[in-house]
N, C-alpha and C positions, 0 to 999 in steps of 0.2 A: 518473653517472646510471644507473639500473637500467631496462633495456628490458623493458616488460611483455609478456606474451604477446599476440599480435595476432589470432589466430584461435581460434574456439570452435566447438562443435557448431551452437549457433544461428546464428552468422555464416555458416557454410558452408550451413546451410539457407536463410538468407536470400539468400545470393548466387545459389543455385540458383533461388530463387523469382523473381529478377528476370529471369533468362533465360526461365523457363518463363512467367511472366506476360507478358512482351513478346510471346512467340509466340501466346498465347492472345488477347492483344489485337488482333493482326493478323487472327486468324481470326474475330474477332467473339464471342469467349466471355467477354469481360470482364464483370464484376458492376456497373461503373459506367455512364457515358453517360446516355441518356435511357430505358433500360429501366426499367420501373416507373411510366411515365406512361401513364395510360388514355386512352381516346379522348375521354372527357369532361373531361380536363385534370387529374383528381386524380392525385396522386402518392403512391407508396409508397417508403419509405425503410427500408433495412435498417440496424440499429444493433446491432453486437456488442459486448458488454462483460461484465465480471465483477461490476460493481456499477453502478448500485444493484440491491438484491435485488428479487424479484418484488413483495414487499409495498411496498417504497419506490417502485417504478417506476409502479405503478398510478395513483397520484394525479398523478404528473408527466405521464404520457401522457394522462391524462384531461383535465388542464388544458390541455395544448398542443393536443390535437385539438379541444377545444371552441372554442378560439381560431382554430384553423386547420382547419376542417372538410373542406378539400380535401386534407389531407395526413394520410396514415397511417403510423405508425412501427411497423415490423416488428421488434419487440425480441427479440433473441436473447441471453439471459443465459446465462453459463457458471457453473459451480460452482467458484468459487475462481480466484484469479489464474493459478496454475500451469496449470490445465485450460484456462483462457481463452487463454493464450499458445500452447498446442499447438493449440487450435482455429483461431486466427488464423493461425498458421503454415501449416496445412493449406489454409486458404482462399487464402492468398497464393500457395502452390504450385499451386493449381488455377486461378489467374487470377481469383479471385472476391473481390477486396478488397471488404469491406462499405462501403456508401455512408458510414457513420459508424462509428468504432470507438474504444473506450477505449484510452488509451496511458499508460504509466508514464515518469517521467523517470528518468534515470540513465544507466548505461554502454551499455544497449541501445537508448536512445531513438533514435539515427541509424538503426538497422536498419528500425524500423518507420516512422520519419518519411519515409523514401524513398517511401512510397506515399501520402503525405499532401499536401494541397493548402496552398500558402502562405496563412496567415491574412490576408495583405494583399488577397488575391483576393476575400474575402467578409466580412471583419469590421473593415475599416479605419475604418468609420463609428462603431464602439461599443467597440472593443477597449481604449480608454482608460478604460472602466469596470472593467477588471480591474486589480488591484494591480500596478503596473508592474514592481516587483521580482520578481514571480513569472514574467514572461515570459521571464527569462534561462534558466529550467529548460527551457522548451520551445522553445528556439531550438537548432537542430542545427548541425553543424560547418561548414555552409555559410552560417550566419548567417541562416537562415530561421526565422521563428516558425512552426513547423509544426504546432502544436496549441494549443488554448485551455486554460489552467488552470481547473479547475472547483472542486476541493476540495484543501485542505491537511490535513496530519496530521503526527503526530510519534510519537517513540519516547523512552524506553521507559516503559511504564505497566503497571500490573496491575489486572485486574478481579477484585474480592474479594466474598466472601459475608460481609457484616457479620453476619448471623444466625449463621453458623456460627462466626465468630470469637468472638461473644458466648457461644455454647454452650460453647465450649472454654476460655473465660476468657482469650482472647488479645488483645493489642492489635496495631495495625498496626506493622510493623517500620519503624525509622527509620534504621539503619545495618546493616552487615553482621553484627555480633554479634547484634542483635535478629532479623535475618533467619534466622540459623542457629537461634536459640532457638525461633522461631515454627515453623520447618521441623521441628525435632526433636519438638516437642510435637504437632504435627499428625500426623506420621507414627506416634507412639506411640499416638495416638488412632485410628489406622486409616485416616488421610486422606493423599492425595498433597498435599504442601505447595503448590507452585506447578507447574501442568501446562504444560510448555513444549512448543511445536510445533517442535522443531529439525530435523524432516525437511524443513521448507521453507527452502530456501536464503535467501530473502528475509528470513525472520524471524531466522534465525541471524546474517545480514549485518546486518540492522538493529539487533539487540541489541549486536552487537560494535562497530559503529561509535559507538553511544552509550556503550559501555563504555570504548572505547579513549581517549576524549577525557578521561577521568579521570587520566590519566598523562602526566608531563612537563608541557609547557605547553599540552597538547591540540593537536589538529589534525594529528597525525602521519599518520593514516591517509589523509588526502587527499592528502598529499605522496606517500605510497606508491602510491596509486591512480593519480597522475599520471606514476609512473616516476622521481620525484625523490628518493625514499628508499627504502632496503631494507625489505622487509616483515619481515625478521628483526631489526629494529633493537630497542633496548633496550625502549623504551615500548610497542611492540607486542606484544613477547614477554610483558611483565608483564601486558598486558591479556589475552593469550591464556591465561595461567597462571590468571588470575582467572576466566576463562570456564570453564576445565576444572574448577576448584574448585567451581563451582555444581553440577556433576554429581556430583563425588566426595564433597562435603559434604552431598549429599542435599537440596539446595534444589529441583532439578529431578528429576523422576522417572526411574527406570530405564526404558530403552527410549524416552527422549526424542527420540533421533535417528531413530526410525522412527515418531514421532508428528506428524502434520501440525497445524497450528494450527487449521485449519477442514477438516473438521469434528471431528477426533479429539479435540484438546485441549479444545476448547469442548463438544462434545456428549458425548464418552464420559467425561470428567473433570469439568469445571466445572459444565455443565447437568445432569449426572447426580448432583450433589452428593457427588462423590467426591474432589474437590480444594478446598482452601480458596481458591485463587486461580489465575489464568492470566496470564502475561505476554502483552501484547499492545499495540496501537497505540492512539493517542488516539480513533480512530474507534470503538472498542468502548465508549465511554461511553455510547453509544446504548442498551446493554442495561440501564442503570440506570434508564431513563425509563419512566414509565407509558405503557402502550399500545405497547410495543416488541413485535417480532414473534418474539423468540427465546425468551423465557421461558415463555409460555403453554404448558401441557402438559407442561413439563419438571419435574424434581425440585425446582428452585429457584424454581418459580412464586410461591410465597408468601413467599420470603425477600426481605430487603433487600440489594441489591447497591450496591457502590460502585466508584469507581476512584481510583487515587492514582498518583503518579510513583513509579517503582521506586527504592528506596533506593540510596544511594551505596555502590559496591563498591570503587572505587579509592582512590588517594592524594588526589584532589581532588574537591570536591563535584560531584555529578552535575548535568548540565544537559540538559534535553531536546533532541533533535534534531528539525528539522522541515523542511518543504519541500512541494512540489506532490505530492500523493498520487495525483490522478487528472486527466487531461487528455482532451480530446475532439479527435479528428482527423477531418478530412473526406477522403474519397478523392480523389486527384488526377484521377481519371477522371470525376468529376462535371462535368456542364455543363448548360446549359439550364434547364428546369423544375425538375430534380432538384437541381441546384446552388442555385437560388433557395429551393427548399424546405428543404434542409439548412442554408442560411444562416439561416433564420428559427428552425429548431430550435436551432442553435448559440447564437444570441443569447439565445433562452429560457432555456437551461440555463446559459449562462455569466454573464449579467448581469440576467436577467429573473425571472419568476414561478418558473420551474422551479429556479433557483438557491435561492430562498428555501425552497420546498417540500422540497428535498433537504436543505438545511442544518438545517431543523427536526428532522430525524430524528436529528441529530448524527452521521451517517455520516462527516462530515468537517466541516472549517471553511471558511468562505467564501473564495473567491479574488476575489470581486467587492468592490469598495469600498462602503461604506455599507449592507452587509448583515451582520445578526447573527442568531443563532438565536433563535427565540421559543419559550421554554420554558413549558409550562403549570404553572399553580399546584397541579395535582393530583399533582405528583411529591413524592417523600419529601425531607426535609431532607438526607439522605445523597446523594441524586441531585443536588440543586441544588449541594451542596458539591463533589461530584465534578466537575461541569461547570465549576465556578468554578476548581477546583484545575488541571484539564486546560487550561483557557484561559490561566490565569496562567503555567503552565509553558511553553506554546508561545509565549507573547508574550515569554518571558525566554530562549527558546532561542538558543544561541550558535553552533550548528553545523548544517549541513545533514544531513538523514537519508539521502540517497542519495549514492552515490559517482559521480564522473565520470572516466572513464578511456578511453585509447586501446584497452584490452581490453574489447570489447563485452560479453564474458560474464563480467565480473569478479564480479558478484553470485553467480552460479552457482558459480564457481571457489572464491570465498571461502567459500561456504557448505559446500562439500565439505571443505574444509581445516578449518572449524570442527567439522564433524560428527566428522572423524577425531580432532581434539583432544579433543572430548567423550568419545569412546570410548576414550581413553588414549594417543593418539599424542603424541610429543614436540612441544611447541608451537613451538619454534624451527625444527626441521626442516620441520614442516609449512608454517609461514609462508614458509620460504625457497623453496618450490616456486612461490610467486607471482612470484618474481623472474625467472623463465625468460622 
């Protein structure tokens, strides 16, 4: 058995946060408790997250506060998941854990769940409205369901400009050969083929997890993450070589490892009409819909956009990965009126009207049973086909999107390794560093 690394920068930060938070709680500087309760009994709750976007959040908060006029949600949205985690780390270090906060599943889940309330303390009456298989993802190593699954999502897909494809006389790629052909012709016409945001460790890792399952019998990467298989094993090396080929073969742009998915790949390439497509997760099918908040005012405002599963690259047919993309945690410091108010919001977002409102934006797919997106008839045929294709791909997904590992910083570590490989480093040697 290969013993994975146990400590990362993020883990060190969180361990420090534990001690500092404890000291601040003793001195009364905590962000939880009954602070935020006015003399008239009205409650203000802080909510820190990276999604929903400001545009998506407005109707959610409006509906909740209309139903609960004695509760105000102080929404603190961050620009992207990476920025959000940095902001959350700083709040934890300052002993100011938000009353409610967004949390991702995967190798770092335990770190952030340390500050979360057991869902049994506030959701036992209605948590069975959430698809039961999803709760495993939000269960920490102590066996506590520490967060509520809200949305699911998967990889790997690509958002494409159908209008631009038509202008160039191109068809959507169906395999690696046609992917190369489309990329070569797009580049010859002066466009970036597929604008990849490989500067984001999460996206590089998501893509590689999806890609790795196309070699051998699939599933090797999960064994490696658990420490039961060498990272530099045959099938993972083959996947890493294919990952490198996407850069050397010109499918992904030069400088992709210094390009973030959001906003750079999206805004500077795709929305600026400089790229044919951009690899992304299922959540971005929302950009194909009428009334979306991303395309108005951009260079692609009048173009028809679509989304499709990324074509097979490896030896075996590609299958989407999926899982909980977004979960909601309540601070373990909540009590009294604030806890009661937060529990109401949690139910609203997890299994109530808030879930329906958010799912309708196609930011993600529902975690609650019996809820499905309500798509308007004013959408293009391509948009409707895209939603159907993404939905089918996720329903047929065979593997999880995120890795679970004793190495809490695995996603970041793997992302760095993949960036090095993309920039020309030896795949086997780079993968081997994850065995330490």
